[in-house]
MARMI-634627 format. One record per residue (C-alpha): residue number from 0; residue in one letter; x, y, z. Coordinates in Angstrom, 3 decimals. Layout:
SITE     i   aa         px         py         pz
SITE   NUM    a          X          Y          Z
...
END
This chain:
SITE     i   aa         px         py         pz
SITE     0    m     -0.012     -0.032     -0.039
SITE     1    k      1.459      3.439     -0.840
SITE     2    l      2.435      5.752      1.918
SITE     3    f     -0.409      8.233      1.208
SITE     4    n     -2.921      5.464      1.958
SITE     5    k     -1.558      5.351      5.413
SITE     6    l     -2.036      7.892      8.102
SITE     7    f     -1.289     11.475      7.001
SITE     8    i      1.004     13.686      8.980
SITE     9    l     -0.399     15.927     11.571
SITE    10    f      2.403     18.420     11.915
SITE    11    l      5.290     19.502      9.634
SITE    12    v      8.027     21.970      9.876
SITE    13    i      9.451     23.183      6.610
SITE    14    g     12.362     25.408      5.625
SITE    15    f     13.288     26.281      2.088
SITE    16    r     16.515     27.251      0.248
SITE    17    a     15.703     29.149     -2.989
SITE    18    m     18.232     29.125     -5.732
SITE    19    s     17.431     32.759     -6.484
SITE    20    q     15.865     35.578     -4.408
SITE    21    t     15.502     38.383     -6.898
SITE    22    n     11.869     37.346     -7.623
SITE    23    t     10.914     35.777     -4.319
SITE    24    p     10.631     38.588     -1.762
SITE    25    n     10.105     37.515      1.744
SITE    26    i      9.839     33.936      0.774
SITE    27    g     11.521     33.073      4.032
SITE    28    f      9.503     35.563      6.196
SITE    29    e     12.764     37.440      6.776
SITE    30    d     10.807     40.725      6.896
SITE    31    g      9.120     39.477      9.986
SITE    32    t      5.666     39.563      8.217
SITE    33    f      3.456     37.391      5.920
SITE    34    d      3.973     40.055      2.995
SITE    35    h      3.853     38.393     -0.369
SITE    36    w      2.221     35.340      1.169
SITE    37    q     -1.570     34.583      0.851
SITE    38    c     -3.079     33.025      4.017
SITE    39    y     -6.448     30.961      4.185
SITE    40    i     -8.379     29.442      7.011
SITE    41    g    -11.422     27.076      6.872
SITE    42    i    -12.451     23.484      7.658
SITE    43    i    -12.092     19.879      6.500
SITE    44    n    -15.622     18.539      5.936
SITE    45    p    -16.857     15.106      6.903
SITE    46    m    -15.872     13.786      3.329
SITE    47    g    -12.204     14.995      3.801
SITE    48    n    -12.486     17.937      1.459
SITE    49    i    -10.701     21.178      2.413
SITE    50    v    -12.672     24.270      2.391
SITE    51    v    -10.819     27.434      2.944
SITE    52    s    -11.049     31.206      2.207
SITE    53    p     -8.478     34.019      1.967
SITE    54    s     -7.853     35.806      5.289
SITE    55    p     -5.311     37.994      6.967
SITE    56    p     -2.846     36.010      9.082
SITE    57    t     -4.715     34.537     11.946
SITE    58    y     -3.046     33.946     15.374
SITE    59    n     -2.739     30.279     16.316
SITE    60    r     -3.442     29.359     12.827
SITE    61    q     -0.801     31.220     11.006
SITE    62    t      1.770     32.265     13.834
SITE    63    l      4.952     33.888     13.234
SITE    64    f      8.105     33.090     15.505
SITE    65    g     11.216     35.134     15.611
SITE    66    k     14.606     34.907     17.234
SITE    67    e     13.057     35.461     20.616
SITE    68    s     11.513     31.957     20.186
SITE    69    a     14.779     30.157     19.588
SITE    70    s     14.849     28.400     22.932
SITE    71    i     11.218     27.187     22.756
SITE    72    l     10.855     23.553     21.974
SITE    73    d      7.928     21.810     20.665
SITE    74    p      6.078     19.886     23.387
SITE    75    f      5.842     16.752     21.480
SITE    76    g      8.891     16.403     19.292
SITE    77    n     11.145     18.371     21.669
SITE    78    f     12.789     20.295     18.836
SITE    79    p     12.890     24.164     18.429
SITE    80    v      9.895     25.767     16.939
SITE    81    l     12.291     28.016     15.044
SITE    82    c     13.926     26.246     12.231
SITE    83    p     17.638     25.794     13.349
SITE    84    n     19.120     26.546      9.938
SITE    85    g     20.019     30.056     10.905
SITE    86    s     16.844     31.720      9.735
SITE    87    n     15.417     34.521     11.680
SITE    88    y     11.679     33.539     11.415
SITE    89    s      9.452     30.527     11.025
SITE    90    i      5.676     30.349     11.087
SITE    91    r      3.390     27.812     12.565
SITE    92    l      0.546     26.535     10.357
SITE    93    g     -2.291     25.563     12.652
SITE    94    s     -2.189     24.657     16.436
SITE    95    t     -3.226     21.981     18.839
SITE    96    d     -6.839     23.353     18.788
SITE    97    t     -9.400     20.895     17.242
SITE    98    s    -12.637     21.609     15.450
SITE    99    a    -11.925     20.072     12.101
SITE   100    e     -9.940     23.259     11.259
SITE   101    a     -7.740     23.652      8.186
SITE   102    e     -5.109     26.302      7.435
SITE   103    r     -3.185     27.223      4.203
SITE   104    v     -0.560     29.455      3.040
SITE   105    t      0.528     30.096     -0.637
SITE   106    y      3.392     31.861     -2.326
SITE   107    t      3.345     32.692     -6.092
SITE   108    f      6.403     33.602     -8.100
SITE   109    t      8.100     33.232    -11.468
SITE   110    v     10.720     30.547    -11.789
SITE   111    p     13.974     32.332    -12.910
SITE   112    n     15.654     31.580    -16.370
SITE   113    a     18.630     29.782    -14.797
SITE   114    n     20.399     26.614    -15.738
SITE   115    a     18.905     24.915    -12.694
SITE   116    y     16.399     26.021     -9.987
SITE   117    s     15.420     23.966     -7.033
SITE   118    i     13.743     24.604     -3.579
SITE   119    i     15.313     22.847     -0.730
SITE   120    f     12.983     22.651      2.348
SITE   121    n     13.667     21.521      5.880
SITE   122    y     10.801     19.849      7.706
SITE   123    a      9.903     18.204     11.056
SITE   124    v      6.797     16.453     11.922
SITE   125    v      4.593     15.800     14.679
SITE   126    l      1.599     13.466     14.346
SITE   127    e     -1.526     12.611     16.541
SITE   128    n     -2.552      9.227     15.217
SITE   129    p     -6.304      8.499     16.025
SITE   130    n     -6.313      5.605     13.556
SITE   131    h     -9.264      6.931     11.512
SITE   132    l     -9.872      6.117      7.854
SITE   133    p     -7.053      7.523      5.692
SITE   134    f     -9.390     10.480      4.323
SITE   135    q    -10.354     11.419      7.971
SITE   136    q     -6.801     11.723      9.349
SITE   137    p     -4.918     14.921     10.175
SITE   138    k     -2.480     15.744      7.393
SITE   139    f     -0.171     18.154      5.698
SITE   140    t      0.144     18.529      2.029
SITE   141    a      2.734     20.362     -0.017
SITE   142    q      1.696     21.020     -3.648
SITE   143    v      3.062     22.895     -6.545
SITE   144    y      0.572     24.563     -8.863
SITE   145    d      1.661     25.609    -12.474
SITE   146    v     -0.291     28.792    -12.814
SITE   147    t      0.917     29.359    -16.328
SITE   148    d     -0.623     25.939    -17.654
SITE   149    s     -3.437     25.886    -14.934
SITE   150    k     -2.540     22.495    -13.481
SITE   151    y     -0.930     20.882    -10.404
SITE   152    i      2.484     19.329    -10.928
SITE   153    d      2.626     15.653    -10.058
SITE   154    c      6.210     15.738     -9.067
SITE   155    p      7.176     17.622     -7.105
SITE   156    s      4.075     17.524     -4.803
SITE   157    f      3.950     15.905     -1.474
SITE   158    d      1.472     13.987      0.760
SITE   159    f      3.591     13.630      3.850
SITE   160    v      2.323     10.414      5.505
SITE   161    a      3.316      9.983      9.075
SITE   162    s      3.483      6.476     10.548
SITE   163    s      5.746      4.527     12.635
SITE   164    d      7.625      3.018      9.693
SITE   165    l      8.201      6.385      8.057
SITE   166    p     12.071      7.269      8.173
SITE   167    g     12.967      9.380     11.115
SITE   168    f      9.697      9.115     13.029
SITE   169    k      9.581      8.621     16.815
SITE   170    l      6.860      7.949     19.215
SITE   171    s      6.479     10.946     21.429
SITE   172    s      6.413     10.326     25.220
SITE   173    v      3.511     12.719     25.268
SITE   174    k     -0.034     11.466     24.360
SITE   175    g     -2.968     13.429     22.926
SITE   176    v     -5.776     14.694     25.162
SITE   177    r     -7.853     11.761     24.195
SITE   178    g     -4.939      9.354     24.589
SITE   179    a     -3.925      9.110     20.906
SITE   180    p     -0.274      8.273     20.216
SITE   181    i      1.774     11.179     18.669
SITE   182    y      4.487     10.539     16.279
SITE   183    t      7.318     13.095     15.617
SITE   184    k      9.979     13.643     13.074
SITE   185    d     12.959     15.956     13.850
SITE   186    w     14.217     18.411     11.251
SITE   187    s     14.800     16.893      7.894
SITE   188    t     15.108     18.035      4.274
SITE   189    a     13.200     17.601      0.974
SITE   190    t     13.622     19.252     -2.448
SITE   191    i     11.322     20.580     -5.295
SITE   192    d     13.101     20.447     -8.720
SITE   193    l     11.642     23.372    -10.881
SITE   194    r     14.252     23.200    -13.745
SITE   195    g     11.465     22.113    -16.227
SITE   196    y      9.385     25.308    -15.384
SITE   197    l     11.794     28.075    -16.098
SITE   198    g      9.996     31.214    -16.928
SITE   199    k      6.735     29.868    -15.675
SITE   200    t      4.607     31.258    -12.824
SITE   201    i      4.366     28.849     -9.901
SITE   202    r      2.275     28.616     -6.703
SITE   203    l      3.592     26.902     -3.632
SITE   204    e      0.743     25.621     -1.432
SITE   205    f      0.979     24.282      2.035
SITE   206    t     -1.993     23.002      3.851
SITE   207    a     -2.482     21.507      7.244
SITE   208    n     -5.806     20.136      8.690
SITE   209    d     -7.242     18.364     11.667
SITE   210    c     -9.099     15.186     11.481
SITE   211    t    -12.541     15.282      9.924
SITE   212    l    -14.127     14.307     13.178
SITE   213    g    -12.803     17.378     14.897
SITE   214    a    -11.136     15.625     17.738
SITE   215    h     -7.445     15.444     16.833
SITE   216    f     -5.263     18.307     15.674
SITE   217    g     -2.765     19.043     12.950
SITE   218    y     -0.353     21.845     12.448
SITE   219    a      2.897     22.745     10.688
SITE   220    y      5.843     24.997     10.873
SITE   221    l      7.290     26.642      7.852
SITE   222    d     10.547     28.252      7.380
SITE   223    l     12.401     29.340      4.076
SITE   224    d     15.915     30.334      3.469
SITE   225    q     16.439     32.888      0.816
SITE   226    n     20.130     32.426      0.383
SITE   227    v     21.435     32.486     -3.162
SITE   228    g     23.432     29.761     -4.666
SITE   229    s     23.747     26.069     -4.444
SITE   230    s     22.228     23.943     -1.665
SITE   231    i     25.586     22.173     -1.356
SITE   232    s     27.725     23.703      1.210
SITE   233    g     31.475     23.603      1.748
SITE   234    n     32.128     24.588     -1.797
SITE   235    t     34.546     27.432     -0.974
SITE   236    y     38.023     26.917      0.252
SITE   237    c     40.810     29.345      1.329
SITE   238    a     44.426     29.424      0.740
SITE   239    g     46.420     26.967      2.886
SITE   240    q     43.464     24.450      3.169
SITE   241    k     44.679     20.783      2.411
SITE   242    s     41.237     19.416      1.738
SITE   243    i     37.628     20.474      1.034
SITE   244    t     34.435     18.611      2.078
SITE   245    l     31.202     19.141      0.121
SITE   246    f     28.029     18.620      2.040
SITE   247    a     24.680     17.785      0.251
SITE   248    p     21.270     18.548      1.767
SITE   249    n     20.161     16.348      4.662
SITE   250    g     17.167     13.943      4.613
SITE   251    f     17.378     11.997      1.481
SITE   252    a     17.701      8.216      0.930
SITE   253    a     20.778      8.096     -1.260
SITE   254    y     23.403     10.427     -2.664
SITE   255    y     25.766      9.921     -5.759
SITE   256    w     28.473     12.371     -6.712
SITE   257    y     29.568     13.074    -10.345
SITE   258    n     31.829     15.196    -12.324
SITE   259    a     30.310     18.226    -14.237
SITE   260    d     28.952     16.300    -17.233
SITE   261    l     27.702     13.276    -15.140
SITE   262    s     30.032     10.999    -17.027
SITE   263    k     31.940      9.749    -13.822
SITE   264    q     30.695      8.963    -10.491
SITE   265    i     33.361     10.002     -8.017
SITE   266    g     31.606      9.165     -4.781
SITE   267    f     28.500      8.449     -2.784
SITE   268    g     27.004      9.498      0.642
SITE   269    q     25.954     12.754      1.933
SITE   270    s     29.364     14.280      1.983
SITE   271    i     32.525     13.963     -0.209
SITE   272    t     36.069     14.980      0.867
SITE   273    l     38.411     16.106     -1.831
SITE   274    s     42.170     16.214     -1.085
SITE   275    p     43.903     18.238     -2.231
SITE   276    p     41.164     20.834     -3.145
SITE   277    p     40.262     20.885     -6.846
SITE   278    p     41.259     23.822     -9.049
SITE   279    d     39.145     27.040     -8.770
SITE   280    l     35.747     26.932    -10.571
SITE   281    t     35.506     23.150    -10.741
SITE   282    t     32.006     21.914    -11.139
SITE   283    y     30.521     18.895     -9.423
SITE   284    a     27.102     17.234     -9.443
SITE   285    i     25.139     15.097     -7.009
SITE   286    k     22.099     13.177     -7.644
SITE   287    i     19.780     12.951     -4.642
SITE   288    l     17.209     10.145     -4.292
SITE   289    p     14.311     10.807     -1.863
SITE   290    y     12.540      8.347      0.271
SITE   291    p      9.501      6.664     -1.269
SITE   292    e      6.663      9.182     -1.839
SITE   293    l      8.685     12.022     -0.376
SITE   294    g      9.894     13.970     -3.282
SITE   295    c     11.495     13.535     -6.651
SITE   296    v     15.043     12.493     -7.871
SITE   297    d     16.977     15.775     -8.368
SITE   298    t     20.482     16.586     -9.610
SITE   299    i     22.109     19.544     -7.977
SITE   300    y     25.280     21.342     -9.193
SITE   301    t     27.969     23.321     -7.371
SITE   302    v     31.056     25.212     -8.458
SITE   303    v     34.108     25.064     -6.142
SITE   304    n     35.621     28.585     -5.447
SITE   305    k     39.083     29.250     -4.113
SITE   306    i     39.498     32.175     -2.032
SITE   307    e     43.194     33.645     -1.698
SITE   308    n     42.568     34.748      2.001
SITE   309    g     43.805     32.411      4.752
SITE   310    f     41.342     30.478      6.971
SITE   311    k     41.796     28.714     10.181
SITE   312    l     39.260     27.107     12.527
SITE   313    n     40.599     26.029     15.963
SITE   314    v     38.639     23.879     18.311
SITE   315    l     39.631     22.499     21.652
SITE   316    d     40.023     18.697     21.795
SITE   317    t     38.394     18.178     25.110
SITE   318    v     36.119     20.414     27.283
SITE   319    y     34.962     19.585     30.669
SITE   320    g     31.659     20.543     32.477
SITE   321    c     29.888     20.036     35.573
SITE   322    p     26.587     18.126     36.048
SITE   323    g     23.760     20.593     36.081
SITE   324    t     25.698     23.496     34.410
SITE   325    g     27.231     21.589     31.572
SITE   326    v     29.438     23.117     28.964
SITE   327    d     29.203     26.406     26.982
SITE   328    l     30.529     25.531     23.415
SITE   329    t     29.782     29.138     22.380
SITE   330    a     32.444     30.468     24.776
SITE   331    a     35.316     32.188     23.003
SITE   332    k     38.029     29.897     24.498
SITE   333    i     36.524     26.855     22.743
SITE   334    t     37.517     28.312     19.294
SITE   335    a     40.371     30.579     20.374
SITE   336    g     42.965     31.105     17.729
SITE   337    s     40.501     30.888     14.813
SITE   338    s     40.361     33.329     11.985
SITE   339    p     38.323     36.356     12.849
SITE   340    g     34.878     37.171     11.565
SITE   341    m     33.844     33.586     11.565
SITE   342    t     30.308     32.375     11.860
SITE   343    l     29.916     29.354     13.925
SITE   344    s     27.300     26.651     13.986
SITE   345    y     26.945     23.697     16.236
SITE   346    f     25.996     19.959     15.271
SITE   347    t     25.667     16.535     16.895
SITE   348    d     27.016     14.939     13.788
SITE   349    a     30.134     15.249     11.604
SITE   350    l     28.024     16.037      8.400
SITE   351    g     26.562     19.104     10.180
SITE   352    t     23.017     17.951      9.497
SITE   353    s     21.769     17.634     13.171
SITE   354    y     21.751     21.020     14.928
SITE   355    l     22.822     21.201     18.553
SITE   356    y     19.943     23.255     19.824
SITE   357    n     21.436     24.516     22.988
SITE   358    p     25.215     24.733     22.380
SITE   359    d     25.451     27.277     25.247
SITE   360    k     24.431     24.444     27.678
SITE   361    v     25.517     21.168     26.695
SITE   362    i     24.624     18.737     29.601
SITE   363    a     25.455     15.347     28.074
SITE   364    s     28.938     13.919     27.384
SITE   365    g     29.718     13.129     23.767
SITE   366    v     31.391     14.284     20.774
SITE   367    y     29.960     17.441     19.069
SITE   368    y     30.933     19.334     16.047
SITE   369    i     31.705     23.042     15.465
SITE   370    q     31.387     24.425     11.961
SITE   371    g     33.066     27.656     11.040
SITE   372    i     32.439     29.840      7.954
SITE   373    n     34.191     33.040      7.179
SITE   374    p     32.703     35.768      5.177
SITE   375    e     34.245     34.650      2.018
SITE   376    g     32.531     31.109      2.392
SITE   377    c     35.478     28.950      3.415
SITE   378    m     34.323     26.369      5.862
SITE   379    n     35.502     23.648      8.093
SITE   380    i     33.866     21.419     10.733
SITE   381    l     35.811     19.957     13.677
SITE   382    p     34.855     17.763     16.654
SITE   383    v     35.104     18.527     20.344
SITE   384    q     34.932     16.016     23.175
SITE   385    v     32.510     17.096     25.812
SITE   386    i     32.933     15.428     29.306
SITE   387    v     30.238     16.482     31.729
SITE   388    a     31.191     14.707     35.000
SITE   389    l     32.778     15.346     38.291
SITE   390    p     36.440     14.744     38.492
SITE   391    d     37.108     11.077     39.127
SITE   392    i     39.019     10.258     42.337
SITE   393    n     38.341      6.486     42.997
SITE   394    a     40.436      6.636     46.103
SITE   395    a     41.297      3.387     47.886
SITE   396    d     41.929      3.104     51.663
SITE   397    p     45.727      2.512     52.198
SITE   398    k     47.031     -0.424     54.033
SITE   399    a     47.370     -0.140     57.740
SITE   400    v     50.761      0.760     58.992
SITE   401    v     52.411      1.163     62.414
SITE   402    f     53.814      4.421     63.576
SITE   403    p     56.228      5.979     62.752
SITE   404    v     55.574      4.774     59.124
SITE   405    t     53.446      7.473     57.413
SITE   406    v     50.737      7.547     54.695
SITE   407    d     50.916      9.627     51.607
SITE   408    l     47.319     10.619     50.798
SITE   409    s     48.451     11.423     47.132
SITE   410    k     49.282      7.747     46.663
SITE   411    t     45.727      6.666     47.430
SITE   412    y     44.431      7.429     43.899
SITE   413    t     45.431      7.774     40.312
SITE   414    s     45.697     11.418     39.467
SITE   415    q     43.967     12.702     36.293
SITE   416    p     45.308     15.255     33.827
SITE   417    g     43.707     18.673     34.280
SITE   418    v     42.602     18.013     37.850
SITE   419    t     43.839     19.757     40.859
SITE   420    y     43.832     17.862     44.254
SITE   421    s     43.844     19.082     47.899
SITE   422    y     43.546     17.307     51.248
SITE   423    y     41.409     18.042     54.326
SITE   424    s     40.580     16.604     57.747
SITE   425    n     36.859     17.434     57.482
SITE   426    a     34.042     16.430     55.166
SITE   427    g     33.337     20.022     54.203
SITE   428    a     36.879     20.407     52.908
SITE   429    t     37.602     23.587     55.088
SITE   430    t     40.438     22.343     57.230
SITE   431    p     43.474     21.507     55.136
SITE   432    v     45.950     18.782     56.040
SITE   433    e     49.450     20.325     56.176
SITE   434    n     51.691     17.417     55.457
SITE   435    y     49.357     15.269     53.319
SITE   436    s     52.444     13.333     52.011
SITE   437    a     53.250     12.030     55.462
SITE   438    i     50.287     11.483     57.487
SITE   439    q     51.146     10.246     61.142
SITE   440    y     47.837      9.515     62.650
SITE   441    g     44.969      7.390     61.621
SITE   442    g     41.411      8.857     60.728
SITE   443    i     39.143      9.824     57.861
SITE   444    y     40.740     12.246     55.589
SITE   445    y     39.171     13.946     52.578
SITE   446    i     40.554     14.482     49.017
SITE   447    k     39.140     17.383     47.040
SITE   448    a     39.438     17.154     43.287
SITE   449    v     38.731     20.271     41.064
SITE   450    n     38.914     19.970     37.168
SITE   451    s     39.413     22.768     34.663
SITE   452    a     35.645     23.528     34.681
SITE   453    g     35.672     24.143     38.327
SITE   454    c     33.713     20.972     39.205
SITE   455    v     34.297     19.624     42.603
SITE   456    n     34.246     16.156     44.012
SITE   457    i     35.259     15.127     47.491
SITE   458    a     36.139     11.493     48.577
SITE   459    p     36.925     10.190     51.924
SITE   460    v     39.911      7.937     52.688
SITE   461    n     40.222      5.797     55.853
SITE   462    v     43.808      5.876     57.268
SITE   463    v     44.744      3.338     59.797
SITE   464    i     48.058      3.998     61.657
SITE   465    q     48.569      1.757     64.655
SITE   466    p     50.322      2.908     67.801
SITE   467    p     54.011      1.804     68.223
SITE   468    p     54.965     -0.637     70.696
SITE   469    p     55.548      0.747     74.294
SITE   470    y     58.995      2.422     74.711
SITE   471    s     61.475      1.427     77.381
SITE   472    i     64.186      3.307     79.174
SITE   473    t     66.844      1.143     80.968
SITE   474    a     70.259      1.749     82.546
SITE   475    p     72.807     -0.395     84.576
SITE   476    s     72.701     -0.007     88.267
SITE   477    a     76.606      0.060     88.409
SITE   478    f     79.595      0.373     86.267
SITE   479    t     83.444      0.111     86.604
SITE   480    p     85.390      2.724     84.651
SITE   481    n     88.759      1.108     85.199
SITE   482    n     89.766      0.754     81.483
SITE   483    d     89.594     -3.056     81.542
SITE   484    g     87.186     -2.967     78.650
SITE   485    i     84.471     -4.308     80.629
SITE   486    n     81.543     -2.148     81.861
SITE   487    d     83.634      1.001     81.530
SITE   488    h     80.884      3.470     80.485
SITE   489    f     77.610      4.346     81.634
SITE   490    t     74.885      4.801     79.004
SITE   491    i     71.044      4.810     78.984
SITE   492    k     69.310      2.667     76.404
SITE   493    v     66.116      4.015     74.922
SITE   494    t     63.809      1.842     72.697
SITE   495    g     60.670      2.855     70.966
SITE   496    v     59.500      5.987     69.253
SITE   497    v     61.045      8.562     71.605
SITE   498    t     62.811     11.689     71.164
SITE   499    f     66.003     11.640     73.262
SITE   500    e     66.343     15.223     74.782
SITE   501    s     68.905     14.893     77.669
SITE   502    v     70.706     12.863     80.317
SITE   503    r     72.010     14.428     83.502
SITE   504    i     74.074     12.896     86.289
SITE   505    y     74.479     14.355     89.889
SITE   506    n     76.588     13.297     92.812
SITE   507    r     75.015     12.869     96.215
SITE   508    y     75.431     16.547     96.896
SITE   509    g     73.267     17.476     93.852
SITE   510    q     76.282     18.661     91.750
SITE   511    l     75.946     18.135     88.076
SITE   512    v     78.937     16.006     87.006
SITE   513    f     77.695     14.914     83.513
SITE   514    a     75.058     16.055     80.966
SITE   515    t     74.531     15.259     77.200
SITE   516    k     71.827     15.695     74.681
SITE   517    s     73.062     12.982     72.404
SITE   518    p     72.021      9.261     72.888
SITE   519    n     75.450      8.304     71.613
SITE   520    d     77.342     10.001     74.367
SITE   521    y     78.318      8.052     77.539
SITE   522    w     79.910      8.859     81.068
SITE   523    d     83.240      7.384     81.835
SITE   524    g     83.172      8.340     85.545
SITE   525    n     85.255     11.392     85.185
SITE   526    y     84.399     15.180     85.767
SITE   527    n     86.576     17.861     84.215
SITE   528    g     89.272     15.324     83.411
SITE   529    r     89.739     13.711     86.724
SITE   530    n     88.462     10.491     88.136
SITE   531    l     85.434     10.795     90.624
SITE   532    p     85.403      8.729     93.712
SITE   533    v     83.564      5.508     94.106
SITE   534    g     80.089      5.996     95.375
SITE   535    t     76.486      6.474     94.366
SITE   536    y     75.323      8.957     91.799
SITE   537    y     72.043      9.775     90.314
SITE   538    w     70.939     10.111     86.670
SITE   539    v     67.888     11.879     85.142
SITE   540    f     66.460     11.311     81.577
SITE   541    d     64.265     13.785     79.720
SITE   542    g     62.535     12.866     76.443
SITE   543    t     59.233     13.069     74.540
SITE   544    d     56.881     10.241     73.396
SITE   545    d     56.622     10.940     69.709
SITE   546    y     53.429      9.255     69.207
SITE   547    y     51.458     10.574     72.207
SITE   548    h     53.432     13.725     72.345
SITE   549    t     53.853     13.344     76.104
SITE   550    k     57.057     14.210     78.209
SITE   551    i     59.105     11.454     79.584
SITE   552    n     61.013     11.780     82.813
SITE   553    r     62.989      8.982     84.505
SITE   554    a     65.550      8.929     87.236
SITE   555    a     67.492      6.402     89.161
SITE   556    s     70.768      5.759     90.997
SITE   557    i     73.995      4.432     89.531
SITE   558    t     76.886      3.044     91.636
SITE   559    l     80.430      3.857     90.432
SITE   560    l     82.917      1.162     91.289
SITE   561    r     86.649      1.030     90.506
END
């Protein structure tokens, strides 16, 4: 069964590119008005016939949107109501109101006497599917009427049929008021080839209607681009460029590239890269094949132009953003170093066919593409990796150690490039750790990571440092400094994690006879170079417990024998 025997589309968004604008004033609504367009409103009767009458533009039936609406998304398709092809205005044909309404707009012009003349239009579709009979369904039609010969042109003319198997259609998460499913199609492209009608007067007709029972709506957005020239982009290159990529219009089933006289196929696909760039004024052709029932086979030509001015597009390889705020790809730093005066566009695909609707707030990680075009028409498109995430820490608790072995917090994770780390003793990361590379005491510490986008992540680390074994301070009770090599010296033995501060020795009268601050010194029983008499003396040790930071004081007697 042909597609037009299925369910017709409820909602269509269209944007045109006319090959000439000299005889098509305001075809793209760029005056911000409906001037040179004829509006109609009416009904669709129970038999499926459209009955409309001329009228001024009627709000909510023919509604104009400007740049101020660029951020508004369609509630069913979640794409912008303003065509994202750079145009300043779009119109909506119809609305969600139901009552078996029908709306139409027409534009009449004379096809210029040119070698080739086509109209390329972008469209997006939203469909409420009540499963009525085909003639009862909401639909949108695009027809071309040959005013000169008083007849409709069979091709190109379109009955856009929306169904679940139509290329590019998706089921909306939002249902109609009466529970009917709604299908949507994001922005796509079609073509109208008018080369066989040069010099003739042509009328473009666009009509949207509700279902005949008056319970399900249909509406369309329409947007036309008045730019002069081929619909193939990328056909201008500047001095110094090593390659050139030609891009055909989006939304067709197949693409075949040829030389100028169509005698040799040189490629296929929506784009073709030529390296090195061809000579100036080289002509190429592309044959584009539409999806079934969605247009006509067309052949579009383009002439490659070389500009002697230099051209450079710089794009950062990777950009980091924080969850919730995302990344602003329109920031100057993203394309710093590029040629001045460049117009930038943002896409989700390398061909530059799927617009990135909010490039100033990209909240999903992925690869995006920035296209730069200078005033002379030189173009390039480059990727940028967007990472929207908190900086990764993945800290692991270190193995338990025994004091005085320390722990280096910077060794508990793998550092990432472009991330700064700091260390704290509290969860709020307000009390910094002074010596993070030599932690002496166990507890929970906190590592704070900050990436180049200012995103902050804090992770805890549990450090276990066990106390050292108890210290001991021992000394002999007697010694014999008689130079026989046995027990000639008095020393104090200190074990454990203790700081040795001093040892002092007194005689029984309280006179200091020896003092040292070195654990390696010893007393040989002399004072000022002379032997001291046999008797009882008293030693005093002072030190510090290095783990508990407590003072140590020990004292005992020592008997000097000779």
